[in-house]
C-alpha angles and dihedrals in degrees: 000000000000106000119205113245110349134046122250115210128178131192119211136178144116120295111287095020092124095246094133090053091049092049090053094046091050092049091051092049094049092047089051086058091054100259123138107241130186109199110196141154145214135269086031134022096138131052095257093044091050089057090054089048090063090052096053104035101046132063136027118354090236095048093113134027116241090250093054090047091054090054092047094049091047091051091050091048093050092053091045091051094049099043105031117011104043096045091049094049091047091060092047101258126148108244114206112190124191097218127347135176094322089069090056090048087056107035099039103015097049112014103048101040137318094296102131091114091055091049092051093046092052091044092053092046101044108018111024093178133108125185118262088231132014121198113203111200101206121206142160107272096227092053092045094050093049089051092048095048090047090066091074093210130152093241097078101116094117095039086057090066085074143221096315090063091049091053091050090048094052092050090045094051091050089051089051090051088058093044093051097031092150093068105023125090117184116214126188107244096185093095139076111299090242092058092048090049091056091057092044092052093049092053093047094045089054090052092048092048091050089053091052094056 
């Protein structure tokens, strides 16, 4: 999208792909080089959005309809954008976001009905922003799901939809990477985190260097 000032990065992938670890490792590496980094996540990233996160990620899998979920995620994203992302970019920071709108395109737009058009309409109306660069950490769905369930956390509502959803999500994310080829970079997550981090850093360094020209 070409933000003024800072650089907006998002990490995407199925549950258990290691994207959150990679987002953290990247933030640590960039900070060590003296850059201001805002590491954030979705849903969440601002006080109001974190409250919505608890509503959508906990409880019974059928707690919300897909349409209601889309509205909740959009509300959380709007608050996150206003209070966290835009101010950070305006002061020249690197914003690293663990999930952004692409996750809504997948989890609500694809997996729970053919609602991609609704997701995109709401996104255009209320958000209107895409990351400068999206890193898709690609991984076998069975491995990812076993990793995700092994965390034993309370936020397992989407993991509880099962392996079929994860397979659909992987295919959907790879389709998105082709649709938005200008900003997506696909990275093999089925390796040691340190090896994945090397590839992530190379992609991000190239983007930062291009900005500096």
